[in-house]
C-alpha positions as a printed Julia matrix, in Angstrom:
393×3 Matrix{Float64}:
 -43.92  -34.9    38.73
 -45.2   -33.04   35.69
 -44.24  -29.73   37.33
 -40.73  -31.03   37.97
 -40.34  -32.17   34.35
 -41.56  -28.78   33.15
 -39.02  -27.01   35.38
 -36.19  -29.23   34.09
 -37.25  -28.55   30.5
 -37.23  -24.78   31.1
 -33.81  -24.92   32.74
 -32.4   -27.1    29.94
 -33.75  -24.78   27.25
 -32.26  -21.83   29.11
 -28.84  -23.45   29.2
 -29.02  -24.35   25.51
 -30.15  -20.83   24.66
 -27.3   -19.36   26.68
 -24.84  -21.63   24.9
 -26.25  -20.66   21.5
 -25.77  -16.97   22.34
 -22.21  -17.38   23.61
 -19.78  -16.09   20.98
 -17.14  -18.49   19.69
 -14.11  -18.55   21.95
 -10.65  -17.5    20.89
  -8.48  -20.34   19.66
  -6.2   -21.93   22.24
  -2.59  -20.8    22.38
  -1.65  -23.73   20.12
  -3.92  -22.29   17.42
  -2.26  -18.88   17.56
   1.16  -20.49   17.47
   0.14  -22.66   14.51
  -1.01  -19.52   12.66
   2.31  -17.83   13.35
   4.25  -20.82   12.08
   2.05  -20.98    8.96
   3.03  -17.5     7.74
   6.35  -18.58    6.26
   4.68  -21.29    4.15
   1.93  -18.86    3.16
   4.45  -16.31    1.89
   6.43  -18.97    0.03
   3.25  -20.21   -1.66
   1.47  -16.92   -2.41
   3.92  -14.01   -2.54
   4.46  -13.08   -6.19
   7.99  -11.67   -5.85
  10.03  -14.42   -4.2
  12.69  -13.87   -6.86
  13.74  -10.78   -4.87
  15.25  -13.05   -2.21
  18.13  -15.53   -2.05
  16.91  -19.07   -2.73
  13.52  -17.58   -3.78
  12.2   -17.94   -0.22
  10.92  -15.64    2.49
  13.75  -14.07    4.53
  13.86  -15.67    7.98
  16.21  -15.48   10.94
  16.64  -17.21   14.3
  15.05  -14.14   15.9
  11.92  -14.43   13.75
  11.67  -18.19   14.2
  11.95  -17.86   17.99
   9.27  -15.16   17.99
   6.9   -17.38   15.97
   7.45  -20.29   18.36
   6.68  -18.05   21.35
   3.27  -16.82   20.06
   0.45  -17.64   22.51
  -2.35  -15.15   21.87
  -3.81  -12.72   19.34
  -1.58   -9.83   20.4
   1.68  -11.76   20.08
   0.46  -13.24   16.78
  -0.25   -9.81   15.31
   3.1    -8.47   16.48
   4.88  -11.43   14.88
   2.82  -11.06   11.69
   3.89   -7.41   11.43
   7.51   -8.46   11.79
   7.11  -11.26    9.24
   5.72   -8.99    6.53
   8.32   -6.32    7.39
  10.98   -8.91    6.56
   9.8    -8.69    2.93
  10.87   -5.01    2.75
   7.8    -4.46    0.56
   5.61   -1.43    1.26
   2.67   -3.26   -0.34
   2.78   -6.22    2.07
   0.88   -5.45    5.3
  -1.28   -7.01    7.98
  -5.04   -6.58    8.17
  -4.78   -5.3    11.75
  -2.39   -3.06   13.64
  -1.49   -1.58   17.02
  -1.66    2.03   18.14
   2.14    2.11   18.04
   2.59    0.29   14.73
   4.8     1.95   12.13
   3.04    4.27    9.69
   2.23    2.81    6.29
   4.3     4.03    3.36
   3.28    5.75    1.12
  -0.27    6.28    2.47
   0.84    7.86    5.74
   4.28    9.18    4.82
   5.5    12.52    3.57
   9.2    11.88    2.91
  10.63    9.62    0.23
  14.15    8.62    1.19
  16.78    6.75   -0.79
  20.31    5.81    0.2
  23.13    7.48   -1.73
  26.33    6.02   -0.33
  26.41    7.24    3.27
  23.76    9.91    2.64
  20.06    9.3     3.23
  18.69   11.55    0.52
  15.17   12.98    0.59
  14.17   12.68   -3.07
  10.51   13.73   -2.74
   8.31   15.57   -0.23
   4.55   15.18   -0.17
   2.58   18.3    -1.02
   0.71   20.06    1.81
   2.24   17.71    4.4
   3.83   18.43    7.79
   7.29   17.97    6.25
   6.51   20.36    3.4
   5.08   22.86    5.87
   8.33   22.71    7.85
  10.31   23.62    4.75
  11.82   20.2     4.0
  12.75   19.99    0.31
  13.9    17.37   -2.18
  17.68   17.26   -2.06
  17.8    17.58    1.74
  18.99   14.58    3.73
  17.8    12.78    6.86
  20.66   12.94    9.37
  19.15   11.68   12.62
  16.09    9.72   13.7
  15.66   10.83   17.29
  19.21   11.03   18.59
  20.49    8.21   16.38
  22.27    8.68   13.04
  20.04    7.43   10.25
  22.37    4.62    9.2
  22.47    3.31   12.78
  18.68    3.6    13.08
  18.24    1.6     9.88
  20.66   -1.08   11.1
  18.85   -1.26   14.46
  15.48   -1.55   12.69
  16.66   -4.71   10.93
  18.71   -6.04   13.85
  15.47   -6.27   15.83
  14.38   -8.89   13.26
  17.77  -10.57   13.07
  18.33   -9.34    9.5
  21.0    -7.24    7.79
  20.21   -3.78    6.31
  21.15   -4.79    2.76
  19.64   -4.14   -0.67
  16.03   -2.93   -0.7
  15.91   -3.06    3.09
  17.95    0.13    3.54
  15.62    2.57    1.78
  12.54    0.7     3.01
  13.53    1.12    6.65
  14.52    4.77    6.23
  11.12    5.59    4.76
   9.31    3.7     7.54
  11.38    5.4    10.24
  10.64    8.8     8.7
   6.91    8.01    8.65
   7.16    7.24   12.36
   4.95    5.42   14.81
   1.23    6.07   14.65
   0.84    7.21   18.26
   3.56    9.85   18.52
   5.25   12.79   16.75
   8.41   12.28   14.72
  11.81   13.54   15.85
  13.89   14.06   12.69
  17.05   16.05   11.98
  17.29   17.35    8.43
  20.34   18.74    6.63
  19.71   21.1     3.71
  21.83   21.74    0.63
  23.95   24.35    2.45
  24.85   21.9     5.21
  22.64   23.57    7.81
  20.85   21.15   10.14
  17.47   21.5    11.82
  15.88   19.21   14.38
  12.16   18.98   13.67
   9.24   17.62   15.63
   6.62   16.66   13.06
   3.16   15.18   13.65
   2.55   11.83   12.0
   0.02   11.69    9.19
  -2.45    9.66   11.22
  -3.2    12.83   13.2
  -2.15   15.42   10.6
  -3.8    14.01    7.49
  -5.86   16.15    5.12
  -9.23   15.3     6.68
 -12.45   15.09    4.69
 -12.12   16.09    1.04
 -14.13   15.84   -2.14
 -13.19   12.76   -4.21
 -11.91   15.01   -6.98
 -11.34   18.67   -7.62
 -11.72   19.96  -11.18
 -10.75   23.34  -12.58
 -10.16   24.71  -16.06
  -6.84   26.55  -16.17
  -5.59   28.27  -19.33
  -7.78   26.14  -21.55
  -6.93   22.84  -19.82
  -9.26   20.89  -17.53
  -7.21   19.75  -14.51
  -8.83   16.94  -12.53
  -7.1    16.04   -9.27
  -7.91   12.8    -7.45
  -7.81   13.3    -3.69
  -6.66    9.79   -2.71
 -10.04    8.59   -3.94
  -9.39    5.72   -6.35
 -11.1     3.36   -3.91
 -14.12    5.65   -3.47
 -17.17    4.8    -5.59
 -18.26    8.45   -5.34
 -15.23    9.33   -7.46
 -16.93    7.71  -10.48
 -19.91   10.06  -10.43
 -17.7    13.05   -9.63
 -15.39   12.3   -12.53
 -18.31   11.74  -14.89
 -19.8    15.09  -13.88
 -16.51   16.89  -14.5
 -16.03   15.26  -17.89
 -19.63   15.82  -18.97
 -19.09   19.57  -18.87
 -15.87   19.47  -20.92
 -15.69   20.38  -24.6
 -15.06   17.26  -26.76
 -11.53   18.38  -27.7
 -10.53   20.06  -24.42
  -7.08   18.99  -23.16
  -7.33   17.05  -19.9
  -4.77   16.72  -17.1
  -5.41   13.87  -14.67
  -3.46   14.57  -11.48
  -2.67   11.29   -9.68
   0.06   12.71   -7.43
  -2.11   12.18   -4.32
  -3.3     8.6    -4.75
  -1.01    6.69   -2.34
  -3.69    4.44   -0.88
  -4.5     2.71   -4.15
  -8.09    1.76   -4.93
  -9.92   -0.65   -7.18
 -10.21   -1.35  -10.87
 -13.88   -0.33  -11.01
 -12.94    3.3   -10.42
  -9.88    3.06  -12.69
 -11.79    1.44  -15.55
 -14.59    3.98  -15.25
 -12.01    6.71  -15.83
 -10.23    4.99  -18.72
 -13.58    4.15  -20.33
 -13.92    7.82  -21.3
 -10.92    7.53  -23.63
 -11.58    4.42  -25.74
 -13.87    3.56  -28.66
 -13.39   -0.21  -28.42
 -12.08   -2.74  -25.88
  -8.41   -2.03  -25.2
  -5.75   -3.74  -23.1
  -4.46   -1.8   -20.14
  -2.41   -4.2   -18.0
  -1.08   -7.76  -17.79
  -1.68  -10.02  -14.78
   0.45  -13.01  -13.8
  -0.3   -15.44  -10.94
   2.89  -17.21   -9.78
   1.05  -19.04   -6.98
  -0.91  -21.09   -9.5
   2.21  -22.06  -11.37
   3.9   -23.1    -8.11
   0.92  -25.28   -7.24
   0.2   -26.83  -10.64
   3.35  -26.36  -12.72
   1.23  -24.53  -15.31
   1.78  -20.76  -15.7
  -1.18  -18.39  -15.74
  -1.23  -14.94  -17.31
  -3.98  -12.75  -18.72
  -4.6    -9.3   -20.14
  -7.2    -7.02  -18.59
  -9.15   -4.72  -20.86
 -10.96   -1.44  -20.46
 -14.27   -1.06  -22.29
 -15.99    2.02  -23.69
 -18.73    3.52  -21.54
 -21.91    4.24  -23.52
 -22.48    7.95  -24.01
 -19.15    8.86  -22.45
 -16.25    9.63  -24.8
 -13.61   12.34  -24.79
 -11.3    12.92  -27.76
  -9.02   15.67  -26.43
  -5.38   15.01  -25.46
  -4.76   13.54  -22.01
  -1.78   14.17  -19.73
  -1.31   12.2   -16.52
   0.73   13.64  -13.63
   2.32   11.14  -11.23
   4.88   11.04   -8.41
   6.03    9.13   -5.36
   2.55    9.33   -3.82
   0.99    7.66   -6.84
   0.57    4.14   -5.51
  -0.93    0.78   -6.42
  -4.14    1.46   -8.39
  -2.84    4.93   -9.19
   0.14    3.23  -10.81
  -2.17    0.83  -12.63
  -4.24    3.73  -13.94
  -1.07    5.49  -15.1
   0.25    2.5   -17.08
  -3.24    1.9   -18.46
  -3.63    5.46  -19.7
  -0.11    5.29  -21.12
  -1.21    2.24  -23.14
  -4.19    4.27  -24.38
  -1.9     7.05  -25.66
  -1.86    9.48  -22.75
   1.33   11.38  -21.88
   2.42   10.26  -18.39
   4.71   12.84  -16.78
   6.31   13.55  -13.43
   8.53   11.77  -10.92
   8.88    8.02  -10.42
   5.84    6.48   -8.73
   5.73    4.55   -5.45
   6.77    1.33   -7.18
   4.38   -0.81   -5.15
   4.59   -4.44   -6.14
   1.71   -6.27   -7.76
  -1.91   -6.72   -6.7
  -2.76   -7.55   -3.09
  -4.81  -10.58   -2.06
  -6.16  -11.07    1.47
  -4.99  -14.34    3.06
  -6.82  -15.32    6.27
  -4.99  -17.46    8.84
  -6.83  -20.65    9.7
  -7.31  -20.39   13.46
  -7.33  -16.7    14.36
  -8.78  -15.25   11.16
  -6.0   -12.66   11.07
  -5.53  -11.32    7.53
  -2.17  -11.08    5.83
  -2.22   -8.85    2.74
   0.34   -9.99    0.18
   1.16   -8.97   -3.4
  -0.02  -12.19   -5.04
  -0.28  -11.11   -8.69
   2.52   -9.59  -10.72
   1.36   -6.65  -12.85
   2.9    -5.28  -16.04
   2.21   -2.66  -18.67
   0.84   -4.05  -21.91
   4.31   -3.74  -23.45
   5.69   -6.07  -20.79
   7.39   -3.55  -18.48
   6.74   -4.49  -14.84
   4.47   -1.87  -13.31
   7.02   -1.07  -10.61
   9.68   -0.41  -13.27
   7.55    1.98  -15.36
   8.99    5.48  -15.52
   7.08    8.61  -16.54
   8.48   11.3   -18.78
  10.12   13.99  -16.59
   8.15   17.24  -16.54
């Protein structure tokens, strides 16, 4: 009898141990569907720029609603989530996951900035050292075809898939996404130059043709000016030490050029404040934050000013120029408006115009993350960050 009880105890412990080691199961299809249906309310509660839309609400369509209702698993949820954030026509709103064939992110994985001019889809900027630049595409050219489809038709089809019209901000947004292409294939683009000549180009996407491993910054003194270029590194903690090392060797009055023209992927305020800390003697304001979600929830507005503080033993008194362009995005834009507030001369082309500061919002059942601009950001003078314009070079 004792032997039998011992055997039962061993078997029971084994079952309990096996259960303890079994990973949590995926939510049932109802959970995925509930997450899909929750996205609209999430956007309407947390997205900081609802005033861009009619009725100050997330754009929806019968197509999108039907897709949300049909979600049954993680894959269909992610596909719907991609479509839902696309409906915002906001390059800063993205999902935390993606598919191999998802559209490339703009501006991080794009090399053509396209804006609609009447019936022309004008290329207004080309990323340096990119596949498009290597193929001879220049600002002033136009995008004529995406694959075999005229650009205007391709843009309309992009939005028709979501049951939406290609109006307002959606037109340029879609053209830039189409030009960035899908992540798993080359791009088939026909370009017309200023003479009217057309070329059909097959260009690799930037997921396979990116710059590869680079130092966080490159620094070089040219004609009595120290030029420090950030290599898309404003989210890299190693950039702090690299910048400090470059600045430590500079004469106290040496003119500095901070090149932010390759910072499309944003970063964090730790890196940005470490840079700005070299150029202040006392706490100084560098940007204004506003949180619409809190006002929607409580009826009480919330706004605050963020400051940059001096860094002990690190101070530079020479003049500072900041170079920016279309591939200056998010934290790069925040650094530009902050340095402008500190007296730097910000020059170049318009920046990416990415909206606000992103918060991660995790869906209740699946854990899928939706990344939404949840704070509005402004220069200390009150100009919205996305509306700030540098001085032309």
